[in-house]
C-alpha positions, 0 to 999 in steps of 0.5 A: 500500500502507498501512504499518501498522508501519514499523519491522517493514516490514509493509504492508496491501494489501487489506481484506476482510470474511469474515462478521463478521470483518475480514481484512487482507491484508498482506506485508513491504515490505523487499526483503531480510532479515537472517539471524538466525544469522549476520547476513548480508543476503539477497535470495534468496527461497526460498519463501512461506507464510501466517500468520493471526494475530489482531489487536485487534478493530474495533467488536466484529468479529474482525480477522485478518491474512493475512500472506504471509511470505517465506522467504529463503536464507542466502547465506553458506556457513558459516552453519548456517541454510540458510533463514530467515523474515523477521522483522516485529519484536516486534509480531508474534512468530515463530510467534505466533498473535496480535499483541503488542497483542492479547496485551497486551489478553488479558493485562489481561483475564486479570489483571482477571477470570481465565480463565473470566470473561476469556474471556467478555469477550474473546469479547464484545469480538471476541477469541475465546480459551479460558480455558486460553490466558488462564491460559497467558498469565498463567503466561508473565508474568515475576514482578516483582522484590520490593523489601524494604519497611521496614514489612511486614505478615504474615497467613495466608489459606486456599487451602482453609479448615481444610486448607491455608493460605498467607501474604500479605506486604504493604508497609504504606507503599506499600499493595500486596501484595509476595508470596504464600507457599505455606504458613505455616510458620516456615522459609518466612517466615524464608527469605523475610526472609533473601532480602529484607533491610532489613525494620525493622517487622513487623506480625502476629497472635498466631501463634507460627509468624510470631513465630519466623519473623521472629526467625529471618529478620529478628532486627533487625526490630521486631515489632508485635502486631495490636490487633484480634487482642489484643482477639479473644484477650481475648474468646475467654478470656471466651467460654471461661469462659461455655462452661464454664458452658453446662449451667447458664448458657446463657440469661438471662431478661429482667426482667418488665415491672412495668407497661406504662409501664416504659421499661426493660421489653423491648418487646412484639412489635408486631402484624403489618400486615394482608395485602392480602386481609384489608384488602379483606375488611374493606372489603367488610364495611364496605360491606355494613354501610353499605348495610344501615344505609342501607336501614333509614334509608330505610325509617324515612323512609317509603320503599317497598321498590321505591323503596329497591331502585331508589335503591340498585340492589338486588334487592327480596328483598335489601331485605326481607332487610336489613329483617328482619335485626336486625343487619348481615349478616356473611359466614360461610363455609359449614360444611365437612363433616368434624370429629367428624361425619366418617364416618372419625372416627365409630368413634374419637370415644369413644376420642378423648374418653377420651384427651383427658380423660386429658390427652393433647392431642398431636394427632400422638400421637392420630393415631398411636394411631387410625392403628394401630387402622385410621383411614384419614383424615388428620392434618389432619382429626383436628386440625380435629375436636379444635380445639374442645376446645382452650382459647381462645387469648388475644387477640393482643398481650395477652401480650408475647413476649420472646426469651431473651437469650444469656448469651454474647451479653450478656457479649461485646457492648460494654456501650454497645450494650446496651439497658436491659433487656439491661443489667439481665439482664447485671447479674443474671447477674453477681450470680449468678456471681462468677467470670463477673463477674471475667472480665467485668471483666477483659475490659472493662479490657483493651478500655479499655486497648487503646482508650486505648493505656494501656500503664502499666495493662498490668502491673497487668492481667497481675497481676490476670489471673494471680491470678484463678482463671480459667484462660483469662485466666491463659493469655492473660496468660502468652501476652502476657508471652512476646510482651511486646515485640510487645504493647508496640509495639502499644500505643505505635506506630501500626502495625497489621495492619488493612491486611493484613486488607483485602488478604486480603479482596481476595485472597479475591475474586480467588481465588473469581473463579478458578473453582477455577483459583487455584493459587499461581502464578496467584493470585500473578500476579493479586494482584500485578497488581491 
């Protein structure tokens, strides 16, 4: 017999192949077993039964144990148990349908890929399992004890965007997620902080609920506002100023080019490259022109029609046609029947001419009018018939097309990323609107002081923002004043909430891998394990 687990006293007696599965017949090696109720050693075998747990796969094959389990009688009269089954240790739990090693592999698959994808991977590896079983293994995992960090990052994430949100807590020093909370309420955050004392630094966004929760749960912790969210708040203030002028200021016209060599002029849209079919068509035309010229040259040199036809591999009739043609031949498509000569349009030609001369050049409108009079044809036929009446289009590329520039895009984009003609359009925009120019200057000053951590300039900026006639910037200044300690910490310390934002991004990926099976308990297990 081949012992595979000496501690559990289990040995394999035979190995069988059952289709694509490997079956290991095994049995207990010990002669006696200990009663789990009273601890009495018993050798009296009552009966036997069989278990078929799954084990780790072998080369993609399913491996199943066929274990003969003995049931012993307890020989102590005072024991409440009359019979008991022999125990094979922790590697094969009582009533377990899989070995502990197989459960460990399935749990790792569930933590990594979730229920649906994990079940597909397990089937491919040789451990047939259902997604629900993998989720049950996840839920049976004992949660890890959370140790309060020194630096904590707080941010929200969406279970369902716009409807239900949760809170993620990140240890900024160890770069790992600590916990997930079911909502983003003040009391929930405060309760977690009270249960985990010792937090000294908390980074967060500008949400008032988190600020109040930290003050209530960890009053001694230093709060740090995230610099990225501060810049977003300032950009949102200018965006609100631009949106309030949407009816009269939505797009800015780019400056017209003075001449073609003006480097500040907006670039013209280049011609599109020729398609493969068009290139082949032009190549065939060049070959026809070259052959036509060759025929005329040979004829001018005194060659006869028959010798030209033999030399060029052409028909004599084609040679005569080339000699009689004063210009090189061009291929023209045969004329299509239809247009104004179509019998379907003949009764309406006079009406269409009168309407066109009256100024109605809308083909769809003309189609509706003659359709009401009984026209049975299509709009395409009418469009082809009236196309010769339209003025000729200018050559392609003669008029450079310029896209309209969004005023909001010009104002919110960093000035160093603007092109010359965009910068000119922005300057003209600010000259025409003094209030917008004042808001733009406030935004650029705020961006500069945050980028350079110029804490000394913040006071003057707040005074200027409150003194301006722009309500969004005055409201932003009041908000910064009420959260001044956290904003000062953002400008004077290196802490930020950027790492927390990255953890939220990873959480979104894990949540989407759940295929809708990402409740808080399952999501928490996977996020903490990853």
